[in-house]
matplotlib code that plots the C-alpha trace (Angstrom):
import matplotlib.pyplot as plt

x = [78.6, 77.9, 76.4, 79.7, 81.7, 79.3, 79.7, 83.5, 83.6, 81.5, 84.0, 87.0, 85.3, 84.4, 88.0, 89.3, 86.8, 87.8, 89.6, 93.3, 96.0, 99.5, 99.0, 99.6, 97.4, 94.4, 92.1, 92.1, 89.9, 87.1, 84.0, 81.8, 84.0, 84.4, 80.6, 80.1, 82.6, 80.9, 77.5, 78.9, 80.6, 77.6, 75.3, 77.6, 77.6, 73.8, 73.6, 75.9, 74.0, 70.7, 72.0, 73.3, 70.0, 68.0, 70.1, 70.0, 66.2, 66.3, 68.3, 66.2, 62.9, 63.4, 66.3, 65.8, 66.1, 68.9, 71.8, 75.4, 76.2, 73.6, 75.0, 78.5, 77.3, 75.9, 79.2, 81.2, 79.0, 79.0, 82.7, 83.6, 81.3, 84.0, 86.4, 83.9, 82.9, 86.6, 86.7, 83.6, 85.1, 88.4, 86.4, 84.6, 87.9, 89.1, 86.0, 86.8, 90.4, 89.0, 86.8, 89.9, 91.7, 88.8, 88.9, 92.7, 92.4, 90.6, 93.5, 96.1, 99.2, 101.9, 104.4, 102.0, 99.2, 101.5, 102.6, 98.9, 97.9, 100.6, 99.7, 96.0, 96.7, 99.0, 96.2, 93.6, 95.8, 96.5, 92.7, 91.9, 94.7, 93.5, 89.9, 91.0, 93.1, 90.1, 87.8, 90.2, 90.8, 87.1, 86.8, 89.6, 88.0, 84.7, 86.4, 88.2, 85.0, 83.2, 85.9, 85.6, 81.8, 81.7, 81.8, 84.7, 83.8, 84.0, 86.3, 84.4, 86.4, 85.4, 81.7, 79.7, 79.7, 76.6, 74.2, 74.7, 77.2, 80.6, 82.7, 86.2, 89.0, 91.4, 94.9, 97.4, 100.5, 103.7, 106.2, 109.5, 112.6, 114.3, 117.9, 119.9]
y = [54.9, 57.6, 59.9, 60.0, 60.6, 63.4, 65.1, 64.6, 66.3, 69.3, 69.6, 69.7, 72.2, 74.5, 74.4, 75.1, 78.0, 79.8, 83.1, 82.7, 83.5, 84.9, 86.9, 90.6, 91.8, 89.7, 91.4, 88.5, 90.5, 90.8, 90.2, 89.3, 86.3, 85.3, 85.5, 83.2, 80.7, 80.8, 80.2, 77.2, 75.6, 76.2, 74.7, 71.6, 71.3, 71.3, 69.0, 66.4, 66.6, 66.2, 63.2, 61.5, 62.1, 60.8, 57.7, 57.2, 57.3, 54.5, 52.4, 53.2, 52.8, 49.1, 47.8, 44.2, 45.1, 47.6, 47.0, 47.4, 49.7, 52.3, 52.2, 52.7, 55.6, 57.3, 56.8, 58.2, 61.3, 62.1, 61.5, 64.3, 66.8, 67.9, 68.6, 70.5, 72.4, 73.4, 74.6, 76.8, 78.1, 78.9, 80.8, 82.7, 83.8, 84.8, 87.0, 88.6, 89.3, 90.8, 93.1, 94.1, 94.9, 97.1, 98.9, 99.4, 100.8, 103.8, 104.7, 107.3, 105.7, 104.8, 102.1, 100.8, 100.6, 98.7, 96.3, 95.7, 95.2, 92.6, 90.8, 90.7, 89.6, 86.8, 85.7, 85.9, 83.8, 81.3, 80.8, 80.5, 77.9, 76.0, 76.0, 74.8, 72.0, 70.9, 70.8, 68.7, 66.4, 65.8, 65.2, 62.6, 60.9, 60.6, 59.2, 56.7, 55.7, 55.4, 53.1, 50.9, 50.8, 50.0, 46.3, 45.4, 44.8, 41.2, 40.8, 39.7, 36.5, 35.5, 35.8, 32.7, 31.6, 32.5, 29.7, 30.6, 28.9, 30.5, 30.1, 28.8, 31.3, 30.8, 29.7, 32.5, 31.9, 31.8, 34.3, 33.0, 35.0, 36.7, 36.2, 38.8]
z = [57.9, 55.5, 58.2, 60.1, 56.9, 55.9, 59.3, 59.1, 55.6, 57.0, 59.9, 57.6, 55.3, 58.2, 59.3, 55.8, 55.4, 58.6, 58.3, 57.6, 60.1, 59.8, 56.6, 57.2, 54.4, 55.5, 58.0, 60.5, 62.8, 60.3, 62.6, 59.6, 58.7, 62.3, 62.7, 59.6, 61.0, 64.4, 62.9, 60.9, 63.8, 66.1, 63.5, 63.2, 67.0, 67.1, 64.1, 65.7, 69.0, 67.2, 65.2, 68.3, 70.2, 67.2, 66.9, 70.7, 70.6, 68.1, 70.6, 73.6, 71.9, 71.1, 73.2, 72.1, 68.4, 68.7, 66.5, 67.6, 64.7, 65.9, 69.4, 68.1, 65.9, 69.0, 70.8, 67.8, 67.5, 71.2, 71.5, 69.1, 70.8, 73.3, 70.5, 68.4, 71.6, 72.1, 68.5, 69.2, 72.4, 70.6, 68.0, 70.8, 72.2, 68.7, 68.4, 71.7, 70.5, 67.3, 69.3, 71.3, 68.0, 67.0, 70.3, 70.2, 66.6, 68.0, 70.3, 69.2, 67.6, 70.0, 70.8, 73.5, 71.0, 68.5, 71.2, 72.3, 68.7, 68.1, 71.2, 70.3, 66.7, 68.0, 70.4, 67.6, 65.3, 68.0, 68.7, 65.0, 64.6, 67.6, 66.4, 63.0, 64.6, 66.8, 63.8, 61.8, 64.8, 65.2, 61.4, 61.5, 64.5, 62.7, 59.6, 61.7, 63.5, 60.1, 58.9, 62.0, 61.7, 58.0, 57.3, 55.1, 51.5, 50.4, 47.3, 44.3, 44.1, 47.6, 46.9, 46.3, 42.7, 40.7, 39.6, 35.9, 33.7, 33.4, 30.3, 31.1, 30.8, 28.0, 29.0, 29.0, 27.0, 29.0, 28.1, 26.8, 27.7, 24.9, 24.3, 22.4]

ax = plt.figure().add_subplot(projection="3d")
ax.plot(x, y, z, "-o")
ax.set_aspect("equal")
plt.show()
């Protein structure tokens, strides 16, 4: 199912494009980058829900003609919604932690500020890592579902012979062992 694979690829790409964590030089609290990631994930969430609803309309509009593959596609799409929703929720919490970092940055320097900053950065990193894991998990699930829904390819040798004439294959010479 190319639709499932396409969505899976977009989920993996969104995870890979999220702001990095654990790098001291990287401004992990950059709200513009977090906003971009949130828009991407929210867009994927809506895309998946819309694709599932559209496929479901195909199955309910003509129940006698519904194919099993469409029903399984609806199931696959709806099943990953919870995981993608958790990624979006994690990203929402990351944005909240980034906002906290911006607020703390305005306070006078102190050991308390440094401690709060470290705590917020750790929480921000944890939420970004969790969001990334959820997106990859959803992508893996869709790839697995796509593999189960795609009929196995028939090897060329197992296909019915063509009606045309086929020239016989020349005999292959047998190798004689060398003795030295």
